[in-house]
C-alpha positions as CSV (number, residue, x, y, z in Angstrom):
1,M,33.8,-13.4,19.6
2,S,31.5,-10.4,19.4
3,D,28.2,-10.1,21.3
4,E,26.4,-10.1,17.9
5,Q,28.0,-13.4,16.9
6,I,27.2,-15.0,20.2
7,M,23.5,-14.0,19.7
8,L,23.5,-15.3,16.2
9,D,25.0,-18.6,17.2
10,A,22.4,-19.0,19.9
11,V,19.7,-18.3,17.3
12,D,21.2,-20.9,14.9
13,R,21.2,-23.5,17.7
14,F,17.6,-22.7,18.6
15,L,16.5,-23.0,15.0
16,A,18.3,-26.3,14.4
17,R,17.1,-27.9,17.7
18,D,13.6,-26.4,18.3
19,V,12.2,-25.1,15.0
20,K,13.4,-27.0,11.9
21,P,12.4,-30.5,13.1
22,Y,8.8,-29.4,13.8
23,A,8.2,-26.6,11.3
24,K,6.7,-28.8,8.5
25,A,4.1,-30.5,10.7
26,L,3.1,-27.4,12.6
27,E,2.8,-25.3,9.4
28,L,0.7,-27.9,7.5
29,A,-1.6,-28.2,10.6
30,D,-1.7,-24.4,11.0
31,E,-1.0,-25.0,14.6
32,Y,0.3,-22.2,16.9
33,P,3.9,-23.2,17.9
34,T,3.4,-22.8,21.7
35,E,6.6,-24.6,22.7
36,I,8.7,-22.7,20.2
37,V,7.3,-19.4,21.6
38,E,8.3,-20.4,25.1
39,K,11.9,-21.0,23.8
40,M,11.8,-17.6,22.1
41,K,10.9,-16.0,25.4
42,A,13.9,-17.7,27.0
43,L,16.2,-16.6,24.2
44,G,15.0,-13.0,24.6
45,L,13.6,-12.5,21.1
46,F,10.5,-10.7,22.3
47,G,12.8,-8.0,23.7
48,A,15.3,-8.1,20.9
49,T,15.1,-4.4,20.0
50,I,13.7,-3.1,23.3
51,G,16.2,-1.0,25.3
52,E,18.1,-2.6,28.1
53,Q,16.6,-0.2,30.7
54,Y,13.2,-1.9,30.1
55,G,14.6,-5.4,30.2
56,G,15.2,-5.9,26.5
57,L,18.4,-6.9,24.6
58,G,18.7,-3.5,22.9
59,L,19.9,-5.1,19.7
60,S,20.7,-2.9,16.7
61,A,18.4,-3.2,13.6
62,V,21.4,-4.6,11.7
63,T,21.7,-7.5,14.2
64,Y,17.9,-7.9,14.3
65,A,17.7,-8.2,10.5
66,K,20.3,-11.0,10.5
67,I,18.3,-12.8,13.1
68,V,15.1,-12.5,11.1
69,E,16.8,-13.7,7.9
70,R,18.0,-16.8,9.8
71,V,14.6,-17.5,11.3
72,S,12.7,-17.0,8.0
73,A,15.0,-19.3,6.1
74,V,13.8,-22.1,8.5
75,W,10.2,-21.1,9.0
76,M,9.0,-17.6,8.1
77,S,5.9,-17.7,10.4
78,V,8.0,-17.7,13.5
79,S,9.5,-14.3,12.6
80,G,6.0,-12.8,12.4
81,I,5.3,-13.7,16.0
82,F,7.9,-11.3,17.3
83,N,7.9,-8.8,14.4
84,S,4.4,-7.3,15.0
85,H,5.2,-7.4,18.7
86,L,8.4,-5.4,18.3
87,I,6.8,-2.8,15.9
88,M,4.4,-2.1,18.8
89,C,7.2,-1.9,21.3
90,A,9.2,0.5,19.0
91,A,6.2,2.9,18.9
92,I,5.8,2.7,22.7
93,E,9.4,3.2,23.4
94,R,9.8,6.1,21.0
95,F,6.6,8.0,21.7
96,A,4.8,6.9,24.9
97,T,5.0,8.5,28.3
98,E,7.4,7.1,30.8
99,A,4.5,5.7,32.8
100,V,3.2,3.7,29.8
101,K,6.8,2.5,29.0
102,E,7.2,1.2,32.5
103,Q,3.8,-0.4,32.5
104,F,4.2,-2.4,29.3
105,L,7.8,-2.7,28.0
106,P,9.3,-4.9,30.7
107,R,6.5,-7.4,30.4
108,M,6.7,-7.3,26.6
109,A,10.5,-7.8,26.7
110,R,9.9,-11.0,28.7
111,G,7.2,-12.2,26.4
112,D,4.6,-12.2,29.2
113,L,2.7,-9.7,27.1
114,R,2.9,-10.5,23.4
115,G,1.5,-7.8,21.2
116,G,0.7,-6.6,17.7
117,I,-0.5,-3.6,15.7
118,A,-4.2,-3.2,14.9
119,L,-4.3,-1.0,11.9
120,T,-6.1,-2.6,8.9
121,E,-9.8,-2.7,8.7
122,P,-12.3,-4.6,6.5
123,D,-12.8,-1.6,4.2
124,C,-9.4,-0.1,4.7
125,G,-5.9,-1.5,3.9
126,T,-3.2,0.8,2.6
127,D,-5.2,4.0,3.2
128,L,-5.0,4.0,7.0
129,Q,-6.5,7.5,7.2
130,A,-9.8,5.9,6.1
131,I,-10.1,3.8,9.3
132,R,-13.5,3.9,11.0
133,T,-12.7,2.4,14.5
134,R,-13.6,5.2,16.9
135,A,-12.4,5.9,20.5
136,Q,-14.5,8.4,22.4
137,R,-13.2,10.0,25.6
138,H,-15.4,9.6,28.7
139,G,-13.8,11.0,31.7
140,D,-10.6,9.0,32.5
141,E,-11.4,6.3,29.8
142,Y,-11.6,5.8,26.1
143,V,-14.5,3.7,24.8
144,I,-13.6,1.9,21.5
145,H,-16.0,0.7,18.8
146,G,-14.9,-0.9,15.5
147,T,-13.4,-3.9,13.8
148,K,-9.8,-4.6,12.7
149,Q,-8.8,-7.3,10.3
150,W,-5.6,-9.3,9.4
151,I,-4.1,-8.6,12.8
152,T,-1.0,-10.7,13.7
153,N,-1.0,-12.0,17.3
154,A,-4.6,-11.1,17.8
155,V,-5.7,-14.5,19.0
156,Q,-2.7,-15.9,20.9
157,G,-1.3,-12.5,21.9
158,N,-2.7,-10.4,24.7
159,V,-2.1,-6.7,23.9
160,L,-2.5,-4.5,20.8
161,A,-1.5,-1.0,19.7
162,V,-4.8,0.1,18.2
163,L,-5.1,2.9,15.6
164,V,-8.3,4.8,16.2
165,K,-10.2,7.9,15.3
166,T,-10.4,10.3,18.3
167,E,-11.6,13.2,16.2
168,P,-13.4,11.8,13.1
169,D,-14.1,15.2,11.5
170,A,-10.5,16.5,11.7
171,Q,-8.8,17.9,8.6
172,P,-6.4,16.7,7.5
173,R,-7.6,13.3,8.5
174,H,-4.4,12.2,10.2
175,K,-4.8,14.9,12.9
176,G,-7.9,13.0,14.2
177,M,-6.0,9.7,14.7
178,S,-4.5,8.3,17.9
179,L,-2.8,5.2,19.1
180,L,-4.0,3.3,22.2
181,V,-2.4,0.4,24.1
182,V,-5.2,-2.1,24.7
183,E,-4.9,-5.4,26.7
184,K,-7.1,-8.3,25.7
185,S,-8.4,-8.3,29.3
186,A,-10.2,-5.1,28.4
187,G,-12.6,-7.1,26.4
188,Y,-11.9,-7.2,22.7
189,T,-12.6,-10.5,20.9
190,A,-10.4,-12.0,18.2
191,T,-11.2,-14.7,15.7
192,K,-8.6,-16.6,13.7
193,L,-8.6,-16.1,9.9
194,S,-7.5,-18.8,7.4
195,K,-4.6,-18.0,5.0
196,L,-2.9,-19.4,1.9
197,G,0.5,-19.4,3.7
198,Y,2.1,-17.8,6.8
199,R,0.4,-20.5,8.8
200,G,1.0,-21.3,12.5
201,V,1.2,-17.6,13.5
202,D,-2.3,-16.4,14.2
203,T,-3.9,-13.7,12.1
204,G,-7.3,-12.5,13.2
205,E,-10.3,-10.3,13.1
206,V,-10.6,-8.1,16.2
207,V,-13.9,-6.6,17.3
208,F,-14.1,-3.7,19.8
209,D,-17.6,-3.4,21.1
210,G,-17.5,-0.7,23.8
211,V,-14.1,-1.7,25.0
212,R,-13.0,0.6,27.8
213,V,-9.3,1.7,28.1
214,P,-7.7,4.0,30.7
215,A,-6.9,7.4,29.1
216,G,-3.4,7.0,30.4
217,Q,-2.8,4.3,27.8
218,L,-2.8,6.8,25.0
219,V,0.6,6.7,23.3
220,G,2.1,10.2,23.7
221,D,0.9,13.1,25.7
222,A,-1.8,14.3,23.3
223,E,-4.3,13.0,20.8
224,G,-3.9,13.3,17.0
225,R,-0.5,11.9,16.5
226,G,-1.3,8.2,16.1
227,L,-0.6,7.8,12.4
228,Q,2.9,9.4,12.6
229,Q,3.7,7.2,15.6
230,I,2.8,3.9,14.1
231,L,4.4,4.8,10.7
232,A,7.6,5.4,12.5
233,G,7.3,1.9,14.0
234,L,6.6,0.5,10.6
235,A,10.1,1.4,9.4
236,L,11.4,-1.4,11.6
237,G,8.6,-3.6,10.4
238,R,9.6,-3.0,6.8
239,I,13.2,-3.9,7.6
240,N,11.9,-7.1,9.2
241,V,9.8,-8.0,6.1
242,A,12.8,-7.3,3.9
243,A,14.9,-9.6,6.0
244,R,12.2,-12.2,5.8
245,G,12.4,-11.9,2.0
246,V,16.1,-12.5,2.2
247,G,15.6,-15.6,4.3
248,V,12.9,-17.1,2.0
249,A,14.9,-16.2,-1.1
250,R,18.0,-17.8,0.4
251,A,16.2,-20.9,1.5
252,A,14.7,-21.4,-2.0
253,M,18.1,-20.9,-3.6
254,E,20.0,-23.3,-1.3
255,A,17.3,-26.0,-1.8
256,S,17.6,-25.5,-5.5
257,I,21.4,-25.7,-5.5
258,N,21.3,-29.0,-3.5
259,Y,18.5,-30.5,-5.7
260,A,20.3,-29.5,-8.9
261,Q,23.3,-31.6,-7.9
262,V,21.4,-34.8,-7.2
263,R,18.5,-34.8,-9.7
264,E,19.6,-36.3,-13.0
265,T,18.2,-36.0,-16.5
266,F,19.7,-37.1,-19.8
267,G,22.5,-38.8,-17.9
268,Q,23.8,-35.9,-15.8
269,P,22.8,-33.7,-12.8
270,I,20.4,-31.0,-13.9
271,G,22.9,-28.5,-12.4
272,Q,25.1,-29.2,-15.5
273,H,22.4,-27.8,-17.8
274,Q,22.9,-24.2,-18.7
275,A,19.2,-23.4,-18.3
276,I,19.4,-24.4,-14.6
277,Q,22.7,-22.7,-14.1
278,I,21.2,-19.4,-15.3
279,K,18.4,-19.7,-12.9
280,L,20.8,-20.5,-10.0
281,A,23.0,-17.5,-10.9
282,D,20.0,-15.1,-10.9
283,M,18.7,-16.5,-7.6
284,A,22.0,-16.0,-5.9
285,T,22.4,-12.5,-7.2
286,R,18.9,-11.6,-5.9
287,V,19.8,-12.9,-2.4
288,E,23.0,-10.9,-2.2
289,A,21.5,-7.7,-3.5
290,A,18.5,-8.0,-1.2
291,R,20.7,-8.6,1.8
292,L,22.8,-5.5,1.1
293,L,19.7,-3.3,0.7
294,T,18.3,-4.6,3.9
295,E,21.6,-4.0,5.8
296,R,21.7,-0.4,4.4
297,A,18.2,0.2,5.6
298,A,19.0,-1.2,9.0
299,L,22.1,1.0,9.3
300,A,20.0,4.1,8.4
301,Y,17.5,3.1,11.1
302,D,20.2,2.6,13.7
303,S,21.7,6.0,12.9
304,G,18.4,7.7,13.7
305,E,18.0,9.0,10.2
306,R,14.7,9.1,8.4
307,C,14.9,5.8,6.5
308,D,11.6,5.3,4.7
309,L,13.4,5.5,1.3
310,E,16.0,2.8,2.3
311,A,13.4,0.6,4.1
312,G,11.0,0.9,1.1
313,M,13.7,-0.1,-1.3
314,A,14.8,-3.0,0.8
315,K,11.3,-4.2,1.4
316,L,10.4,-3.9,-2.3
317,F,13.5,-5.7,-3.7
318,A,13.9,-8.4,-1.1
319,T,10.2,-9.4,-1.2
320,E,10.2,-9.5,-4.9
321,A,13.4,-11.6,-4.7
322,A,11.5,-14.1,-2.4
323,M,8.7,-14.3,-4.9
324,S,11.0,-14.8,-7.9
325,N,13.2,-17.4,-6.1
326,A,10.3,-19.3,-4.8
327,N,8.8,-19.5,-8.3
328,E,12.2,-20.6,-9.8
329,A,12.7,-23.2,-7.1
330,L,9.3,-24.7,-7.9
331,R,10.3,-24.9,-11.6
332,I,13.6,-26.4,-10.8
333,H,12.1,-29.0,-8.5
334,G,9.2,-29.8,-10.9
335,A,6.5,-32.1,-9.4
336,Y,8.5,-32.6,-6.2
337,G,8.3,-28.9,-5.5
338,Y,4.5,-29.0,-5.9
339,S,4.1,-31.5,-3.1
340,P,3.6,-30.5,0.5
341,D,6.2,-33.1,1.4
342,N,8.7,-30.6,0.1
343,E,9.5,-27.2,1.7
344,I,9.5,-25.5,-1.8
345,E,5.7,-25.6,-1.7
346,R,5.7,-23.6,1.6
347,Y,8.1,-21.0,0.2
348,Y,5.8,-20.6,-2.8
349,R,2.8,-20.0,-0.5
350,D,4.6,-17.8,2.0
351,A,6.3,-15.4,-0.4
352,P,3.1,-13.6,-1.6
353,L,2.4,-12.3,1.9
354,L,5.7,-10.4,1.8
355,V,4.7,-8.3,-1.2
356,V,1.4,-7.2,0.3
357,G,2.2,-7.0,4.0
358,E,3.6,-3.9,5.8
359,G,2.5,-1.8,2.8
360,T,2.1,-3.2,-0.6
361,N,5.0,-3.1,-3.0
362,E,3.0,-0.7,-5.2
363,L,2.9,1.6,-2.2
364,Q,6.7,1.1,-1.7
365,R,7.3,2.3,-5.2
366,I,5.3,5.5,-4.5
367,I,7.1,6.1,-1.3
368,I,10.5,5.6,-3.0
369,A,9.6,8.0,-5.9
370,R,8.3,10.7,-3.6
371,Q,11.5,10.5,-1.5
372,L,13.6,10.7,-4.6
373,L,11.8,13.8,-5.7
374,E,12.3,15.4,-2.3
375,R,16.0,14.5,-2.1
376,Y,16.9,15.6,-5.7
377,P,14.9,18.8,-6.4
378,A,15.3,20.3,-9.9
């Protein structure tokens, strides 16, 4: 048995024993799954893609995507707890100084530090170059002022990679942006925000009011590279979100197949009606296509190639597949799917996050088109 299969089997056992029996109640209560997080730490998921030299598992993006699909098919929120964390870790491992790597990555691999990426602001979503959060250098420290919003792991986590303006008047704007590693003990405050879906995992507003950070916690050896650094980390994040889309789409499909065989109308299971069969066929095709696109993007990431085209395609298609399958599952289940007693209602609420998170699908289309024009010049 391969190392990958051993890990996937361990994840399957964890999900069956420690997640599935409790997901519905925790999700409806919007309660942070503390005990599940402790089991995730023991399983090594917080160090999934961190290099072994820093205490992580060093898993490939291909294996990681398979794990995320499995987790998301049971409860998507759980995947978010380690996704934002690992995007942050990827940026640190790729771009930070060795001192910063040694300071943070071993603790993050163990899950003692659980992190996230603080990018979005109240007046700034997709246009990250428009951020206003400011970090001014004073001697050996940066002093941060500003507000971030919709930040995963902001409340229950304890460290963030914060995108800031270190030179607000720089042109082009991205040259004035830097990335800082900030522990919660430095003094930022985080307030939990309510959401339609994606419950259980905390998403918060973060306020930096004169928070002081050692200058040595700048990612990289110079200011002005923060946007490129975090965008490189977001490639892994988009593969994660694509894998989440596959998981939700698959869960909606499998629930619909099962229901179509037991629910009867006009004297026969609804799965015998052609209208339902057409829906099931389309749902299954979406799942398979989304999975293949996600695997292709993960392979490109593992090879070290630029993969924003592949990751954008996977994120776009897989998340739209999740939206479509959740919608069709609700139609197939009828009133039963509309009830919170049924997991279909959760898929229907969770799927919309995927098409707006980690870059909206409108943005993904623009990224894809621009890459095509670069790769196929006239």
